[in-house]
N, C-alpha and C positions, 0 to 999 in steps of 0.2 A: 635664349630665356629661362628665365626663372623656373623652377617645378612649381605647379600650381597644385594645393591639395583639394582631392573632389573627394566626396566619400562614393564610395560603388559599392553596391552591393554584391557580394562573391558567394559562389552556389557552390560549396564543396565538392557534390556530385557531379556536376552537369560543368560543360567545361564551353559550352559553346555561347561565344560573345560578342555583342553584337551593336552597334553606334543610334542612338537615339538624339536627331540632332545635332547636339557637340559632344555630348558628354556620353563617358562610353555605360554602359551598362549587360548586366547579365541576365540571362532570361532566368525570371522568378518561376516556381513550382506553380503551375496552375491547382484548382482547387481540387483536382481529381486525381492530384497527387498522397498515395498514401501519409498516416502522419509519421513513418519512418523515416521516410523520406525529406518531408518537412522538416523536420526536427534536428536536420543537417546544415540546415540555412546559419553560415555565420554574416555577422556585419563588421565591416571593419573600412579604418580611413586605409585608402591610400595616396599617395604621392603620384598624380598623371606629369607627361610636360603634351601641352598643345602640339598636334600633329603627330605626336607620334605612335606608334598602334601599341594597344594594351596585351599584354601579354596573358595568354589565357590561364583560368583558376591553378592548374596543374603546374604552372612555373610562377607562382607568386606566393613571396612566403605569407602565411598566415599566423599571426601572431594568438599566443594563448588569450582568451577570453581577459579579461581586466576593465577597471572602472574606468581607464584612462579610452577604455575602445569600444567599451559598451552605452549603449544609451538609453533613458528609457524604452520600456515596450521590446527592447532586443534581444535577443533567444539567449539560457544560460545552460542549453541544454550539452553543450559539449562539458560544461563543467558538473553538471548533475549527476548524468550517468557514469560518471565515473566515483562516483562516491557508492562506500557501502551501507545497506541495510544496518537499521538500525535492531539494535539485539535486546534482550530482556534484561532491567536490573536487576530478578529477582538469580542469575547466575550467582549474587555475588551471596544468595544465601546458605548456610552450610546444613546439614543433616534435613535436608528435607526430604523425605519416603520417596519411593519411587515405585513404581509395577513396571516392569520389565525395564524400559529406560525414562519410561512417563513421568513426570513430577507428580503430587499430588500436595499442592499448594493451598497454603488456606484460600478461605472465599470470604467475602462479604454478601449473604445471603439466607434467605428464610427457607430453603426449600432442605426436605432434610437429606440425609448423606453424610460420606464417611470423611468430608472433607472440614477441618478446623475451620470455626466460624470465629470471623471478628465484628469486631466492634461496630452497631450501625453508625449509619451517619445523618447527622440533624435532618429535616424537611429538606426539600430544593438543594440540600446539596450532596446531591450526585453527579453531576453534570461534568464541574471543577474539581476533582480530588487532588492535591498534592502528593507526589511520591513520598514525599517525608510524610503525610499523615498515616497513625498505625492503623487503619482500615482500607488503606491503598493496596486493591489486588492485583492478578492477574489478569482479570476481565479489564479492570480499570486501564491497564496498559495495552492490551489489544485492542480495544475500541480506538485509544489515543494515538495507538501509532499504525493502525490500518490502512488509511489515505496515503500513508509513505511505502508501506513496505510491500504493499499489493502489486505496486508498480515491477517489481522485482521478479526476475528470471530463475534467479539464482539467492540462495541463501545458506551465509554455513552456520554451522551446528555446533556452539561452544558448548553444549549440557543440558541436562534436559530440561531447565526455564525457558530453553530459546523451541523447543518440541512445544510446549505449550503456546506459546508464541504462532506456530507456524499452526497448530490445529485451531487453536480460535481465530487468524485471520482466514483459514478456509471455510470457517463456519459462517462465518459473518458474508462471504462470498453468496453461499447458500442461500444465507436469508436473504440478504437482499434483491437474487433474483426471485423472489415467493411475492417483492410487496412491488405491485406496480403505480405508475403516477397518478392514477384515478383514485386507486384506493382509500378509504374514508381510515379515519385513527380505530375504528373499531375492527375493521376486516384486514388492519394490517397487523393487529395484536391476535387475532387470531392466527394467521396465517404462521404468523412467524412461532408463535404457542406450537400447534400442527407442528413444523421445521422442528422443534425444539424437541419433543417426546414420539417423535415417529423411532420406527426399529431405525439403529445405527450401526454403522461397524467398525469397532475397536480394533489398533493393533493384531495382528495376526490371521485376522479375518481374510480372508479372500480376495472380498470387495473393499477394503483399507487401501486406499491410492497410495500411500508409503510405507508399504511394508519394509523397505531398503532400508528407510532411516528408524523404524521404530522396531523394537524390540514387542515380540509378544507375550503378555501372562506367564508364567511359568505352569500355573495351574487353573483347576476352574474359578478355586474361591479366590484369585487375587482377577481372574478375568470376571465375575461379578461384581465386585469391588470398582475396578476402573471404569465398567458401565454407567454405577451408580455414579459416580463422581465426575465423569464428564456428559452425561444428564445434570448434574448440580449445573456443570460448564456453560454449556447449550441453553440453559432456560434461562441461568443468569445475562446470559451474551443478549438473547430473546429479547427481555426487559428490557436493558441498558439499551439497545438498538435501537427500538421503541421510541424510546424518549428523547433519543436525537434526532430522530427521521420526523418526530411530528414536535417538535419544541414550539413549547407556547399552545398547542391546538390544533396548529396547524402544519400542514406538509402534504405526502411526504416530503421530504427536504431533497432538492435536487443535488446539493453538495454532496449524499450519500449517494442517490441511487445514478448518479453518474461513476460509479466506481463497480455497478454492478456488473459488467462483460468481462470485467480485467479480472486475470486466473493470476495467484501467486503463484510464482515456480511451476505456468503450465499446468496447474490441476485443480482438483474439483472433486466435492464428495458427490 
């Protein structure tokens, strides 16, 4: 009898196979299983012959996900979790001043400080800024890459600009932890402003979580300059994050708050 192609759900981690009626199936994960376990579920097509025993998953060849195998709504996790994190486009910039090994990149800001100030944008143009725009700055990049990079526990530092990306990503996580789902826009604005202005650690301080990758300032003057610059960065992130959380006056956005408990690189401020 010729083989009949049947759709079989194959679980990589569970080898418990059972028959339900005439179709071989694999037990699916229950709702109580962790997200880490559920992400390993792959769906593919396997050929089986009626009347023959179905091989357990350990003996089945699992082809890599492809357009011919994956159907709408199926998992791409095995592919996605092999992807590298996004790095800063400002790595290409030359002659960027650094304090320790932290870059002092230009900012589009009204807050006074040591940063070189970029030209302001027209009204209502803050949310979508092209990387080719002369006013595009590191805060735009941090916000645009946050929800992708925060999923990673490892991050290879390719230069000083990547340290800015790391710092900004961790600070956004701290900001999101202060915003509650029932907060009004005014309450959230106050909470974010307080986080930005609170006393914070800089590289070299005992409480700074990434001292193994960030060099301390060489003297007190550099330390004061770095603190002033980071204060500018924090205030800009807080203002622009608030605009995204309460887009159109409604919010806070669940598409941002859903990332509040994620810990980039397993670290937090």
